[in-house]
C-alpha positions as CSV (number, residue, x, y, z in Angstrom):
1,M,9.5,-37.9,-7.2
2,T,5.8,-37.7,-8.0
3,V,4.0,-34.4,-8.5
4,K,2.2,-34.7,-5.2
5,G,5.5,-35.6,-3.4
6,Q,7.3,-32.6,-4.9
7,I,4.5,-30.3,-3.9
8,L,4.4,-31.6,-0.4
9,K,8.2,-31.4,-0.1
10,S,8.2,-27.8,-1.3
11,A,5.2,-26.8,0.7
12,S,6.7,-28.3,3.9
13,V,9.7,-26.1,3.5
14,I,7.6,-23.0,2.9
15,A,5.2,-23.9,5.7
16,L,8.0,-24.4,8.2
17,V,9.6,-21.1,7.3
18,T,6.3,-19.4,7.2
19,V,5.3,-20.6,10.7
20,I,8.6,-19.1,12.0
21,S,7.9,-15.9,10.1
22,R,4.3,-15.8,11.5
23,I,5.6,-16.2,15.0
24,C,8.0,-13.3,14.5
25,G,5.1,-11.5,12.9
26,Y,3.0,-12.1,16.0
27,L,5.8,-10.7,18.1
28,R,5.9,-7.7,15.8
29,D,2.2,-7.0,16.1
30,Q,2.3,-7.7,19.8
31,R,4.9,-4.9,20.1
32,V,2.6,-2.5,18.2
33,A,-0.3,-3.5,20.5
34,L,1.8,-3.1,23.6
35,L,3.2,0.3,22.6
36,L,0.2,1.8,20.9
37,G,-2.9,-0.2,22.0
38,T,-6.0,0.8,19.9
39,S,-5.3,4.5,20.3
40,P,-5.6,7.2,17.6
41,A,-1.8,6.9,17.1
42,A,-2.2,3.2,16.5
43,D,-4.9,3.7,13.9
44,A,-2.6,6.4,12.2
45,F,0.2,3.9,12.0
46,I,-2.0,1.1,10.6
47,L,-3.4,3.6,8.0
48,A,0.1,4.7,7.0
49,F,1.2,1.1,6.6
50,R,-2.0,-0.2,5.0
51,I,-1.2,0.6,1.3
52,P,2.4,-0.5,1.3
53,N,1.4,-3.5,3.3
54,M,-1.3,-4.4,0.8
55,I,1.3,-4.2,-2.0
56,R,3.7,-6.3,0.1
57,R,1.2,-9.0,0.7
58,M,-0.1,-9.0,-2.9
59,T,3.4,-9.4,-4.3
60,G,4.9,-11.5,-1.5
61,E,2.0,-14.1,-1.6
62,G,2.2,-14.9,-5.3
63,A,0.5,-12.2,-7.3
64,L,3.8,-11.1,-9.0
65,G,5.0,-14.6,-9.4
66,A,1.7,-15.6,-11.0
67,S,2.4,-13.3,-13.9
68,F,6.2,-13.9,-14.1
69,I,6.7,-17.6,-13.4
70,P,4.6,-19.1,-16.3
71,V,6.5,-16.9,-18.8
72,F,10.0,-17.5,-17.3
73,T,9.2,-21.2,-17.1
74,G,8.6,-21.1,-20.9
75,Y,12.1,-19.5,-21.4
76,L,13.8,-22.1,-19.2
77,R,12.0,-25.0,-21.0
78,G,12.5,-23.9,-24.6
79,K,15.3,-21.4,-24.9
80,P,19.0,-21.1,-24.0
81,R,19.7,-20.3,-20.3
82,S,21.5,-17.1,-21.2
83,E,18.4,-15.8,-23.0
84,A,16.2,-16.7,-20.0
85,W,18.5,-14.6,-17.7
86,D,18.5,-11.7,-20.2
87,F,14.7,-11.8,-20.0
88,A,14.7,-11.9,-16.2
89,Q,17.2,-8.9,-16.1
90,K,14.9,-6.9,-18.4
91,V,11.9,-7.5,-16.2
92,F,13.9,-6.7,-13.1
93,S,15.1,-3.4,-14.6
94,D,11.7,-2.4,-15.8
95,M,10.1,-3.2,-12.5
96,A,12.8,-1.1,-10.7
97,V,11.9,2.0,-12.8
98,I,8.1,1.5,-12.3
99,L,8.4,0.9,-8.6
100,A,10.8,3.9,-8.1
101,V,8.2,6.2,-9.7
102,I,5.4,4.8,-7.6
103,A,7.5,5.2,-4.4
104,V,8.3,8.9,-5.2
105,L,4.7,9.7,-6.1
106,G,3.5,8.0,-2.9
107,C,5.7,10.3,-0.8
108,I,4.9,13.5,-2.7
109,F,1.1,12.8,-2.6
110,S,1.1,11.3,0.9
111,K,-1.8,13.6,2.0
112,Q,-3.9,12.4,-0.9
113,V,-3.0,8.8,-0.3
114,I,-4.2,9.0,3.3
115,G,-7.1,11.1,2.2
116,I,-8.5,7.9,0.6
117,F,-9.4,6.7,4.1
118,T,-11.5,9.9,4.8
119,L,-14.2,9.0,2.2
120,L,-16.7,8.1,4.9
121,G,-16.0,10.9,7.2
122,F,-13.5,11.6,10.0
123,S,-13.0,9.4,13.0
124,T,-10.5,9.9,15.9
125,V,-7.5,9.0,13.8
126,H,-4.4,11.3,14.1
127,W,-4.4,12.3,10.4
128,D,-1.3,14.5,10.4
129,L,0.7,11.7,12.0
130,A,-0.6,9.2,9.4
131,I,0.5,11.4,6.6
132,F,4.0,11.9,8.1
133,L,4.4,8.1,8.7
134,N,3.2,7.3,5.2
135,R,6.0,9.4,3.7
136,I,8.5,7.3,5.7
137,I,7.0,3.9,4.9
138,F,5.9,4.3,1.3
139,P,9.4,3.9,-0.3
140,C,9.4,0.4,0.9
141,V,7.2,-0.4,-2.1
142,F,10.3,-0.2,-4.2
143,F,12.2,-2.8,-2.2
144,L,9.3,-5.1,-1.5
145,G,8.3,-5.3,-5.2
146,L,11.8,-6.2,-6.3
147,A,12.1,-8.7,-3.4
148,A,8.9,-10.4,-4.7
149,L,10.3,-10.6,-8.2
150,A,13.5,-12.1,-6.9
151,A,11.5,-14.6,-5.0
152,A,9.5,-15.5,-8.2
153,I,12.8,-16.1,-10.0
154,L,14.1,-18.4,-7.3
155,N,10.7,-20.2,-7.0
156,S,11.0,-21.0,-10.7
157,F,14.0,-23.1,-9.8
158,H,12.0,-24.7,-6.9
159,V,14.0,-22.7,-4.3
160,F,11.5,-21.7,-1.7
161,A,13.2,-21.6,1.7
162,L,15.3,-18.5,1.2
163,P,12.5,-16.3,-0.3
164,A,10.1,-17.4,2.3
165,S,12.6,-16.6,5.1
166,T,13.1,-13.0,4.1
167,S,10.0,-12.0,6.0
168,I,11.6,-13.4,9.2
169,L,14.4,-10.8,8.8
170,F,11.8,-8.1,8.1
171,N,10.0,-8.9,11.4
172,L,13.2,-9.1,13.4
173,V,14.3,-5.7,12.2
174,F,10.9,-4.3,13.1
175,I,11.0,-5.8,16.5
176,G,14.4,-4.3,17.1
177,F,13.1,-0.8,16.3
178,S,10.3,-1.3,18.7
179,L,12.7,-1.7,21.7
180,G,13.2,1.3,23.9
181,I,17.0,1.3,23.3
182,V,16.3,2.1,19.6
183,Y,13.1,4.1,19.5
184,K,13.7,6.4,22.5
185,P,16.8,8.1,20.9
186,I,14.8,8.6,17.7
187,L,12.0,10.3,19.6
188,R,14.4,12.8,21.2
189,I,15.3,14.2,17.7
190,A,11.8,13.9,16.2
191,P,9.5,16.9,15.8
192,P,7.4,17.3,19.0
193,A,4.1,16.5,17.3
194,Y,5.4,13.1,16.1
195,R,7.2,11.9,19.2
196,T,5.5,8.5,19.3
197,P,7.0,5.0,19.0
198,A,5.1,4.7,15.8
199,L,7.8,6.8,14.2
200,A,10.6,4.3,15.0
201,L,8.3,1.5,13.8
202,A,7.9,3.2,10.4
203,I,11.7,3.5,10.1
204,G,12.0,-0.2,11.0
205,I,9.6,-1.1,8.2
206,L,11.6,0.8,5.6
207,I,15.0,-0.7,6.6
208,G,13.5,-4.2,7.0
209,S,12.0,-4.1,3.4
210,A,15.4,-3.1,2.0
211,L,17.1,-6.1,3.7
212,Q,14.4,-8.4,2.2
213,L,15.7,-7.6,-1.2
214,A,19.4,-7.6,-0.3
215,M,19.1,-11.1,1.3
216,Q,18.2,-12.7,-2.0
217,I,20.7,-11.0,-4.3
218,P,23.6,-13.5,-3.6
219,A,21.3,-16.5,-4.4
220,L,20.3,-14.9,-7.7
221,R,23.9,-14.1,-8.6
222,K,24.9,-17.7,-7.9
223,R,22.3,-19.0,-10.4
224,G,23.3,-16.7,-13.2
225,M,21.6,-13.3,-12.6
226,R,23.7,-10.3,-13.5
227,F,22.4,-7.1,-12.0
228,R,22.8,-4.4,-14.7
229,A,20.6,-1.7,-16.1
230,D,18.7,-3.2,-19.0
231,V,15.4,-1.3,-19.3
232,S,13.4,-2.6,-22.3
233,F,9.6,-2.1,-22.1
234,R,9.3,-3.3,-25.8
235,D,10.8,-6.7,-25.3
236,P,8.2,-9.4,-26.3
237,G,8.7,-11.4,-23.0
238,V,8.4,-8.2,-20.9
239,R,5.3,-7.1,-22.7
240,K,3.8,-10.6,-22.1
241,V,4.5,-10.3,-18.4
242,G,3.1,-6.8,-18.3
243,K,0.0,-7.9,-20.1
244,L,-0.5,-10.6,-17.5
245,M,0.5,-8.6,-14.5
246,A,-2.3,-6.0,-14.1
247,P,-5.2,-8.5,-14.1
248,V,-3.1,-10.8,-11.9
249,F,-2.6,-8.2,-9.3
250,F,-6.3,-7.5,-9.1
251,G,-7.4,-11.1,-9.4
252,M,-5.1,-12.6,-6.9
253,G,-4.9,-9.4,-4.8
254,V,-8.7,-9.0,-4.4
255,F,-8.4,-10.6,-1.0
256,Q,-6.0,-7.8,0.1
257,I,-8.0,-5.1,-1.7
258,N,-11.0,-6.2,0.3
259,F,-9.0,-5.6,3.5
260,F,-8.1,-2.2,2.2
261,V,-11.8,-1.5,1.6
262,D,-12.5,-2.7,5.1
263,T,-10.1,-0.1,6.4
264,I,-11.9,2.7,4.6
265,F,-15.2,1.6,6.2
266,A,-13.5,1.2,9.6
267,T,-12.7,5.0,9.5
268,S,-16.5,5.8,9.5
269,S,-17.8,7.8,12.4
270,R,-20.3,5.0,13.0
271,M,-17.4,2.7,14.0
272,P,-16.0,2.7,17.5
273,T,-12.5,4.1,18.2
274,G,-9.8,1.5,17.6
275,S,-11.7,-0.3,14.8
276,I,-8.9,0.1,12.3
277,T,-6.3,-1.5,14.7
278,S,-8.7,-4.2,15.9
279,L,-9.5,-5.3,12.4
280,Y,-5.8,-5.3,11.5
281,I,-4.9,-7.5,14.5
282,A,-7.8,-9.9,13.9
283,D,-6.7,-10.3,10.3
284,R,-3.2,-11.0,11.5
285,V,-4.4,-13.7,13.9
286,M,-6.3,-15.4,11.0
287,E,-3.2,-15.0,8.8
288,L,-1.2,-17.2,11.1
289,V,-3.2,-20.2,9.9
290,L,-3.8,-18.9,6.4
291,G,-0.1,-18.2,5.8
292,A,1.3,-21.4,7.3
293,Y,-0.7,-23.8,5.0
294,A,-2.7,-22.1,2.2
295,I,0.0,-19.7,1.1
296,A,2.7,-22.4,1.4
297,L,0.7,-24.7,-0.9
298,S,-0.3,-22.0,-3.3
299,T,3.3,-20.9,-3.7
300,A,4.5,-24.5,-4.2
301,I,1.9,-25.5,-6.7
302,L,2.2,-22.5,-9.1
303,P,5.5,-23.6,-10.7
304,T,4.3,-27.2,-10.8
305,M,1.0,-26.3,-12.4
306,S,2.8,-24.1,-14.9
307,H,5.0,-27.0,-16.0
308,L,1.9,-29.3,-16.2
309,A,0.0,-26.8,-18.3
310,A,3.0,-26.2,-20.6
311,D,3.0,-30.0,-21.2
312,G,-0.8,-30.2,-21.7
313,K,-1.3,-32.4,-18.6
314,Y,-4.6,-30.8,-17.6
315,D,-6.0,-33.8,-15.9
316,E,-2.9,-34.1,-13.6
317,M,-3.2,-30.3,-13.0
318,K,-6.8,-30.7,-11.8
319,R,-5.9,-33.6,-9.5
320,T,-3.2,-31.4,-8.0
321,F,-5.8,-28.8,-7.3
322,E,-8.2,-31.3,-5.7
323,F,-5.4,-32.7,-3.5
324,A,-4.3,-29.1,-2.4
325,V,-7.9,-28.1,-1.5
326,R,-8.4,-31.2,0.6
327,V,-5.2,-30.8,2.5
328,V,-5.8,-27.1,3.2
329,S,-9.4,-27.7,4.2
330,F,-8.3,-30.3,6.6
331,I,-6.5,-27.5,8.5
332,T,-8.7,-24.5,7.9
333,I,-12.0,-26.0,8.9
334,P,-11.0,-26.9,12.4
335,A,-8.9,-23.8,12.6
336,A,-11.9,-21.6,11.9
337,V,-14.0,-23.5,14.5
338,G,-11.2,-23.0,17.0
339,L,-10.7,-19.3,16.3
340,I,-14.5,-18.7,16.7
341,L,-14.8,-20.5,20.0
342,L,-11.5,-19.4,21.5
343,R,-11.3,-15.9,20.0
344,V,-11.4,-14.1,23.4
345,P,-8.8,-16.3,25.2
346,I,-6.5,-16.2,22.1
347,T,-6.7,-12.4,21.8
348,K,-6.3,-11.9,25.5
349,V,-3.2,-14.1,25.8
350,L,-1.5,-12.9,22.6
351,F,-2.1,-9.1,22.9
352,Q,-3.6,-7.9,26.1
353,H,-0.5,-6.2,27.5
354,G,0.7,-2.6,27.9
355,Q,-1.7,-0.2,26.2
356,F,-3.8,-3.0,24.8
357,K,-6.6,-3.1,27.4
358,T,-9.7,-5.2,28.0
359,E,-11.7,-3.0,25.6
360,S,-9.1,-3.6,22.9
361,T,-9.5,-7.4,23.4
362,A,-13.3,-7.2,23.1
363,L,-13.0,-5.2,19.8
364,T,-10.4,-7.5,18.3
365,A,-12.1,-10.8,19.3
366,H,-15.4,-9.5,17.8
367,A,-13.8,-8.9,14.5
368,L,-11.9,-12.2,14.6
369,L,-15.2,-14.1,14.9
370,Y,-16.4,-12.8,11.6
371,Y,-13.1,-13.1,9.8
372,S,-12.8,-16.7,10.9
373,L,-16.1,-17.6,9.3
374,G,-14.4,-17.0,5.9
375,L,-11.1,-18.7,6.6
376,P,-11.8,-21.8,4.4
377,A,-12.9,-19.6,1.5
378,F,-9.9,-17.3,1.8
379,A,-7.6,-20.3,1.7
380,A,-9.4,-22.0,-1.3
381,I,-9.1,-18.8,-3.4
382,K,-5.4,-18.9,-3.0
383,L,-5.4,-22.4,-4.5
384,I,-7.8,-22.0,-7.4
385,T,-6.3,-18.8,-8.9
386,P,-2.9,-20.4,-9.7
387,M,-4.8,-22.9,-12.0
388,Y,-6.0,-20.0,-14.1
389,Y,-2.6,-18.3,-14.1
390,S,-0.7,-21.5,-15.1
391,T,-2.8,-21.5,-18.3
392,H,-2.0,-17.8,-18.9
393,D,-5.6,-16.9,-18.2
394,T,-5.5,-13.8,-16.0
395,M,-8.7,-12.1,-17.1
396,T,-11.2,-14.5,-15.7
397,P,-10.0,-14.1,-12.0
398,T,-9.9,-10.4,-12.6
399,R,-13.5,-10.3,-13.8
400,V,-14.6,-12.5,-10.9
401,G,-12.6,-10.2,-8.6
402,V,-14.5,-7.2,-9.9
403,Y,-17.8,-8.9,-9.1
404,S,-16.5,-9.9,-5.7
405,L,-15.2,-6.5,-4.9
406,G,-18.6,-4.9,-5.9
407,L,-20.4,-7.3,-3.7
408,H,-18.0,-6.7,-0.9
409,I,-18.5,-2.9,-1.1
410,A,-22.2,-3.3,-1.2
411,L,-22.2,-5.6,1.8
412,N,-20.0,-3.3,3.7
413,A,-22.3,-0.3,3.1
414,F,-25.4,-2.3,3.9
415,L,-24.1,-3.9,7.1
416,L,-22.5,-0.6,8.3
417,F,-25.7,1.5,7.9
418,A,-28.3,-1.2,8.7
419,F,-26.6,-3.4,11.4
420,S,-23.7,-1.3,12.9
421,R,-25.6,-1.3,16.2
422,Y,-25.5,-5.1,16.3
423,L,-22.2,-5.9,14.5
424,W,-20.3,-3.1,16.3
425,N,-16.9,-3.0,14.6
426,A,-17.3,-6.3,12.7
427,S,-19.4,-5.4,9.6
428,P,-16.2,-5.2,7.4
429,A,-15.1,-8.6,8.5
430,L,-18.5,-10.2,7.8
431,A,-18.6,-8.5,4.4
432,S,-15.1,-9.9,3.5
433,S,-16.1,-13.5,4.5
434,L,-19.3,-13.5,2.5
435,A,-17.6,-12.0,-0.6
436,A,-14.8,-14.6,-0.3
437,Y,-17.3,-17.6,-0.6
438,F,-18.8,-15.9,-3.6
439,N,-15.4,-15.4,-5.2
440,F,-14.3,-19.0,-4.8
441,A,-17.7,-20.5,-5.9
442,L,-17.7,-18.5,-9.1
443,L,-14.1,-19.3,-10.0
444,F,-14.7,-23.0,-9.3
445,Y,-17.9,-23.0,-11.5
446,I,-16.2,-21.3,-14.5
447,F,-13.1,-23.5,-14.4
448,R,-15.2,-26.6,-14.2
449,G,-17.2,-25.5,-17.2
450,R,-14.1,-25.1,-19.3
451,Y,-12.0,-28.1,-18.3
452,G,-14.4,-30.6,-16.8
453,A,-14.8,-32.1,-13.3
454,L,-12.4,-30.8,-10.6
455,G,-13.0,-33.6,-8.2
456,A,-15.9,-31.9,-6.4
457,R,-17.3,-35.3,-5.2
458,G,-14.0,-36.2,-3.5
459,I,-13.7,-32.8,-2.0
460,I,-17.2,-32.8,-0.6
461,S,-16.8,-36.4,0.7
462,S,-13.6,-35.3,2.6
463,I,-15.3,-32.1,3.9
464,V,-18.1,-34.1,5.3
465,K,-15.7,-36.2,7.4
466,M,-13.8,-33.0,8.4
467,T,-17.0,-31.4,9.5
468,I,-17.9,-34.4,11.7
469,C,-14.4,-34.3,13.3
470,A,-14.6,-30.5,13.7
471,T,-18.1,-30.8,15.3
472,A,-16.8,-33.2,18.0
473,M,-13.8,-31.0,18.5
474,A,-16.1,-27.9,18.9
475,G,-18.1,-29.7,21.6
476,A,-15.1,-30.6,23.6
477,C,-13.6,-27.1,23.1
478,F,-16.9,-25.4,24.3
479,A,-17.1,-27.7,27.4
480,A,-13.4,-26.9,28.3
481,L,-14.0,-23.2,27.9
482,R,-17.1,-23.3,30.0
483,Y,-15.8,-25.3,32.9
484,S,-12.2,-24.0,33.0
485,D,-13.4,-20.6,34.2
486,F,-10.8,-18.9,31.9
487,A,-12.1,-15.4,32.5
488,N,-11.2,-15.6,36.2
489,V,-7.7,-16.9,35.6
490,G,-5.5,-13.9,36.6
491,H,-1.9,-14.6,35.7
492,V,-0.9,-14.4,32.0
493,L,1.2,-17.6,32.2
494,S,-1.7,-19.5,33.7
495,Q,-3.9,-18.2,30.9
496,A,-1.4,-19.2,28.3
497,G,-1.0,-22.7,29.8
498,L,-4.8,-23.2,30.0
499,L,-5.3,-22.0,26.4
500,A,-2.5,-24.3,25.2
501,A,-4.1,-27.2,26.9
502,M,-7.5,-26.5,25.3
503,I,-5.9,-26.1,21.9
504,L,-3.8,-29.3,22.2
505,G,-6.8,-31.3,23.5
506,S,-9.0,-30.1,20.6
507,I,-6.3,-30.9,18.1
508,G,-5.9,-34.4,19.6
509,I,-9.7,-35.0,19.4
510,Y,-9.8,-33.8,15.8
511,F,-6.8,-35.9,14.6
512,G,-8.0,-38.9,16.6
513,L,-11.4,-38.9,14.9
514,A,-9.8,-38.2,11.5
515,W,-7.7,-41.4,12.0
516,I,-10.8,-43.4,13.0
517,L,-12.7,-42.1,9.9
518,R,-9.7,-42.8,7.7
519,C,-9.4,-39.3,6.4
520,E,-6.7,-39.6,3.7
521,E,-5.6,-36.0,4.3
522,L,-4.1,-36.9,7.7
523,P,-1.1,-38.9,6.3
524,E,-0.7,-36.3,3.6
525,L,-0.5,-33.6,6.2
526,L,1.9,-35.6,8.3
527,L,4.1,-36.0,5.2
528,M,4.0,-32.3,4.7
529,L,5.1,-31.6,8.2
530,R,8.2,-33.8,8.0
531,R,11.5,-32.1,7.8
532,A,12.3,-31.3,4.2
533,Q,15.7,-30.8,2.5
534,P,14.9,-28.1,0.0
535,E,18.2,-27.8,-1.8
536,T,18.5,-31.5,-2.6
537,A,16.0,-31.1,-5.4
538,S,15.9,-27.4,-5.7
539,T,16.4,-27.5,-9.5
540,A,15.0,-30.9,-10.2
541,G,12.2,-29.7,-12.3
542,I,14.4,-27.3,-14.3
543,E,17.8,-29.0,-14.8
544,A,16.5,-32.3,-16.0
């Protein structure tokens, strides 16, 4: 199987599982919106979950794997299998110790953790509730970190479906705890000040994260992992992973750190009530697209790029990157256009239920507009950073991440104090999008200077065709939105049907023009969407 074929095969598995996970994630977020709306209690819950969730997304979307997989791949390639598993066990034990300490400290200093969000003054957030919920949620850092390491080990053997599907279980457990039959008995025994469904949701997060780790243990045992205490911070392989890990977490996680910064600015008294929750939900809507394709490809290409880099095949590695950027851009460009034009109908159909009122929809849709502007850049960053990590260069993305973070903070402050009257709750979203384009452009420029052309001419040529297709799609979408009178459609099922028709019609126009213009990404995407059989070649790249 060719490198491109193997990546598409792996990515199709991850994308399929991720789409299912994102649908479950939507149901999870819809339950939060229905039960809490954009109330102070909702903001308190989002704050309590923000730091653990940031760690979950940084580790679960490849940051931990980016430091571990290149080193582990070297062991699998050049050393006995028993020695490779000894190394993996040492990393696992060391991570367990570190994460346990972090989890305990996070609970003890919960007040200080939540206090980070008060830097810009107090809003209407229920701060005591946020501190209480944080103490319940924070231990999930231990389970989520080890689950991410387990996923990285399995990914090294080209096993992607099982690790990707653990988030489905997490979401299902969360949804279960959001049901009245579960959360109402919990509320009866809770302290009076904390009798809110948010308490049951916090407990669901903790249990769901533990099950994410437990779900992967049998697969690791089957492949040779022996779970025993073997703490060894002085082991050369462990020290190498540790040396790579800190900059990797910052470099690949800057996207998540920026959302954390957005939350801090969202607590400002200049922001309207519900800004924290509206930004979170807007981010989640955008993540549905970002997760399904960009994360799927970035997860699939890291092991492949690591093998190519280990063999010195840099030209093939660069062609792999060009191919991945073109395929992801083929999806994210029209997706960004669609989210911008249909932001209100999408938010209304997906979330306007229960405590999530018309005002909540307006807040969320406004934030979604500005997050959507940066969707292509957010996706491209997830594809270019694995190229650096596959060559064991973790410092360059870190330095670029520092510059991007500095720009992001400056933009947040400038937009908040100078344009809050016009941007309303969306200044953090706009700052994130602008900083993301800067981040990708600088990473692309530096890598090109070191290793030569990255296929920019082919990428630009493809993007021009995509833009033409997306422009025609936007015109049709705008006309459908204008003449369908969506705002006056009363029943939610009628709204959902009309929205689905507009989306399907827009997709049909985009793909039809792509076929007429002979966009080579179309057949590649269709190949990716075909049903894959992940276990057939799950160890092809390792056992050979």
